[in-house]
Steps between C-alpha positions, in 0.01 A plus 500: 500500500654435835244453777474362854144391566520419870755512775526280801267587787494652750682828434416857599465781242827642630684183395346514152599860457851411610515228234376747235798725573760234452698483172500170314718371230283325239636199314331238284583146580338208312153625464480688831569863582733509801512779751835492680764711667299676764656815641790379721447787724234296673789286630340158446730202422457337161462153638249520779309191402757224492420143598701501822325810631160341429585177679634680805199726530257209478682294750495802746136570451527830309226628273475443126835568327335464152260791556579817302635764736742784489781260571428307184446794265860487385435175317399478141123572448358312204208655337303277271448621152315196389153343539438394865304199378818368328700559815262301707522205247881507539459498877279197488744319272801577721311365799421178314865469388617572853708793389450684824749786442325588176162455660586740781623761255185468286283523812681825607449651154136412494456630862631840392258516212180330610538417865471141619430226249166324513435268788584165329842618369591670831433183695674291238812721527505477883444123516761437227756706691413315817514158333861565381628465859761757414556750784526799265180407315321435831586838627381664176175319540468626857578851402237491229243372747594767751456770234158366410395521869647845536297625206186337644463269198499177706185380314738424211672225706343163561513329837682197360764717342574676832508177696731328250740802504498512876572130524783529240657786690480320826648181355802704368547635861358851428256506797467879508340549154312167546334627820438846346291343226293303749449810708393702193248228411344520842485882486324492165265211603657252269494234772738200437366164630690369799601189295693734266660739745594224747755377236634856465544519881681166483751626247542826685585311819818356349688825598519698821344816361235295317402311811456834686302639208285185489406547868419868439280405204300244696454749782368760249268255321387339826408839648216518231347182649544558872208436729269396216493831327418343164144359472532167324126499415538789246570383151705815429747399763600161340803631314629663823431185709696292249809694613463431868816348658490132580707258705751433222578871460554546874717185512719629220546844644569368850747249378677774302517718808647217707764413240615862488461592866216749484300316769332809655341582167389133491330550838298781350379257241402253776297766671316577176408135430197468733377843385477384143365159606789287381539162664828347591606173343767261627787686321371838629499365864862407477592832333327678784717301744813616326390863512403486869844339578693761302314787673525340842129451566513191721145535626366503144696179437337338802153598375592368152591160638131419565425562132798290399389211716144515354599561135462229241754426229815597684805309394819413692665799328233729643550373852879526468465870407251576774702340783820655361328839539384424853842387617669804341257731682564326834873550453460863403300563815751316714237242602742210524260291709230501232753438222679209676164347601383500141825337386461229767136440401616452138765252605253310724233475226764398244634232730150363561416508137821322405446234766143445390610461137778260595257287712239488239759403241634220717147360572395506138821339381476233763140426391626452145283772340766762450233743397621787707855507379401586144280804582769623732760482226262657248418778740864595528546467123196715434635775721843480335345491157303815579829666592682374195220611265558856625866470422477320165185676371498838670166672512443754222612843597242651276741602225335310216422723203138591413424611148231765490292273278493221756446759777205653317326160448523427877203710591484391861876549563552137600853504374594798712344340802717192446805726480403666827464160681828366357677807625337465841628142522851622416486766769378255755782264414751775571336565834530133587872505425541749790372247764801405709379393840256221426518211254266211416569134436216278397252755627666526844618851600842508658731787620815561294856566619444870448234528769725315749782735417279805548365367832852421638618844400192675650534308833873586522430867417247514778735330745257212548749211510289286735186541289703421190628181663142393597391556144793307349439212743133473401585534137763228526241265651251573217758493215540198289799284593827634356872458578608617842751741344230670279210570739344846548674526840840424370469745211377770726784458748767477220363824342550677835855364530586601145386860578694516823201484729666250729300570817174457317626180343609365842167591651311322228723192535432492871128524447516213261711292728256555791210402271681174401548605136823361352688741286801290395875562525532757219316768702728446811812497278396820323430686823820375665703619207332846510575519871864411433530792258342729755728355778202442729649225730218487750237440228723230339532305826119529566409386151745201512346388829154515343615307198645223719183481703286454194738242350587726202839413344691801370682454166881502456525851342315652802746324737789635298376855533432455870852360562654787298305763699624342829854511373467869405371571844800303651262252659725202448304272735173576335650432156635164610165406654320575176760310295463186721112534478528511122716188487270309730196571288695382185337763272548478131532830313239392255254351750290815537371775276647839584304816529704668224400225260131546594522876424681434172242239390220748564677777308588273200158331469275615223211542740565703806445291807378616840852576613562725197159664541570583855836659426352699208196619703705599805779674313286701256214609716455797728276510803143590414329768704181305579353798677481691168264234360284514812468872499446517119204276552357735760557810281347319199194397700424851616571657162277248321219585740572875440572545871793738424536635855552150629739426217701811591519388863610152396775654280615719791510200730694309244771761475510531884574130529796534260353343191578695185199537266552350151343553158197283595431711812498823303298349222224400742497852646495677163224284351301546824530878478402485125192296589390749770568792267625850568800384707765653268692677769543180694626323187747794447633451853534125431686573178750714696560215741535250224770714325683540825489125573619412150807721531594387854407125499466208271131556423438500128202640310315263271272570207178430688578735787613786273202447272253524786678824620493641151132424463417683828705799404352532150146451637554782747682727255828496692708517178822611664509178698362299207791609282739387777345152491513491123867594505579227755311235301666596180841492663421146624372405154161410636193472281247784524155469350481845330159423351352457851649828618388683187150383574518610862632840398217550249242385755605718790718785360381549141460877534802557721735772383342516148508877504806719511656542846426812699751788470542514875560173680720373781799274450296204647210561258747522210667170602167325536386615159828398334488154668136445375595600144807281511291203612236576237770497235642178637178311462465631140239772547682792334 
C-alpha cells in the first residue's frame, strides 16, 4: 500500500491540504513507487534543482536550495516501500564507497520516511561530502546542516563536523556558507575553539567578501567578551572562553582588510582589541601602522612610533614598512619638511654606518685578523638567503588537504593553528611587497628612488623650487658618491626639462650653481636645446654665460642646434661666433654623453632609475588635496568622541574652505551618528548630499561607506532608504552580509507589518509598508 510517513518540516496545514488535492501519476520503478507529474497548473518548472542553480545560490548566500518547498514539488517524490533499516544500511555503504550521488538520494528517501538518520550516520555523511573537496558536494553538506539547524535538531551535529565543514567551505572560497556555520554554532552554544576558527578566518580572508565577513565575524564574537563580561573563574564558561579571539585572529583579519582595501572596517577591529584584552605583537604593530596610514591618522602613527621604538623582535622588514607608512602619511598631508627631513636623516645614518663599517674593515684587515669581513659577508648572505627562501620555498597558503580522520585525531586543533599561522605569514609577505619608499641593505634603512620622485613632484606642485633645491643640495652631500651625470640633482633637473618645466629647471640649476654643486654638461646641453625649440634667445644667452663662468663645456650636438637656431633667426654674426667657439674648444661628437641617451638608458633598463621614476611620478599623478586629509582627521576625532555637533561644524567649515568631503568623511559622520543613536534624520540628509555629490563630482561610494549607511537605515526602520542603498550596492556588485541584516531585522523589527495592512492608509504609509516587506523578502524572511 502506498504511504507517505513524514513530509519535510516546517509546513502549515494549508500546504498539506494543497498537496492532498494534487493529482499524481503512480508508476513503479525498480522496487520504488514513484509519484510524478504534478498538476502543471501550478506553473513550476520541471528542473528547479539543477547543479548550476545550487552553486549560484550558495555563492550568493541564499537559503537552502535542497529543502523541500513548493518550488521543488514538481520533482519526482520517491516513497519507500521497503524496510527503512535496509535503506540505512545502503546509505552507510554508499558513504563508505564514496558514491555521493547515491548517498544523497538514499538520504532524501530516508528523510521522507523517518526524518534525519541517527547521529553517527548524519555526521559521517556531512564529513564525507566535505572531505571530497567537490563544490557540489560541499554545498549539499552545507544545505543539510542548514536544514538540521532550521529544524532545531542541532544536537545531532558534532562540533568537529561543523568545524571541518566550515574549514572546507572556506578553503574552496565559499566564505558565506563557512561563516554561516560558525555563526550558527555560536548561536546554539556550540563554541568553536579559537585555534580552529582562526584557520577558517585565514581561509576566508583570501577573497574580498571573505575578508569583510571575517572582520564582521570577529566583531560579533568579540562583542561577547567586551569589558570582561565573561567570568573566567566559572567552570561553565570554559568552552566559551576557548573561543575568545586572540592576536593571530586579529592579525589575519586586519591583514585581509588591508589587502582588499577595507581599512575602516579594520579600524573597528583595532578599537575592539583593548576591550577584549588582546595584546599587540610585532606583526600587529606594523599592521596598525598600515591601517593608520591608509586612513590618514598621522597623530596615531606618531603615538605608535613610541611602541615601535620600545618593541622587541622587530626586523628590518618591520622598520621598512613602518617608515614607509610614516613617509606616505607626511606626503598625503603635504608636510614636505617632515618628509624631506626624514629622508635626509636616513641618508646621514646610512652614510655614517657605511663609513664605520668601511673603517672597521680596513683596521681589521690591516691587523691581519680579517674577522670582521666574514660576518659582514655572512650577514648579507643571510639576508639574501631569507629572501630567496621565500621565492624558492613559498610559505604554505593553507591549501593542504586534511582528511577527516586526521582532523578528528587532532583534538587540540594544532594542525589548523599551523595553517592559520602559515596563511598569516603569506599575507604579511604580500604587505611587504607593497613597500616602495624605503629599502634596507645589511640592516641599514635607505630611501628609494620612489620617495625622491614623490618629493620632487610634491615640491614642484607646491611651487617650492627654492626649498626643493635646498633639499637636493643636502641630499647630494649625504648621498654616496656616484657619477656626476647620475646624481639626484641632475635627475631632478632633467625630469623638469623633459616635461617642459624649463623655468623650474633653470631655477634649480641656478640654486645648484650658487651652492657650488657641479651638474655636468648634459644638463646645460639639455636645457639649451629645450630653449632653442622654444626660441627663447634671452635665456639661451644667460645660460651660455653661466656655463662659461663655471667652466662647463657644451657638447657638439648642442652647439649645432644653437647655430641652427641663430641661422633661423637670421643672426649671422651670432651663428659665426658660436661656430668659432666650437672650433676653438675642439669638441668631439662622442666626448660627452647626451641627455637623450640618458633618458633612453633609463627607459630601456630593467630597473627603473631615478630619472624614470621622476618622469613616471610627475606624469601620472594629480595634485592631492592635503586639506581633505586634515579635515577628515578633525571630523573623525569628533565623531569618535561622539561630539557630533562639533563634527557637523567641522564638516561645514571644510565645505566653506572649498574642500569636497569624500567617502572617509561621510563614513566618520555616519558611524558617529550610529554610535550616538537616534540620529536617523541626520543620516538621511547626509545620504541625500552623498547622492548629489556622486552624480556631480568624482566621489565614489565604497562598500564600507554604503554598509554603514545601510546598517543605520535598517536599525532605524528607514526601509525606503535602505532599499536605495541595497540597489546601489548590488549595481556596484558589492558584497552585502545578508545574515547580519536578517539578524538586525529580527532583533528590532520582528513584529513589523506581520498583520494585514489597514484598509485605509495614506500613500506614504503604503510605500513604507511595501518597502519594509520588500526588504524582509530580500533578507530571506518571507
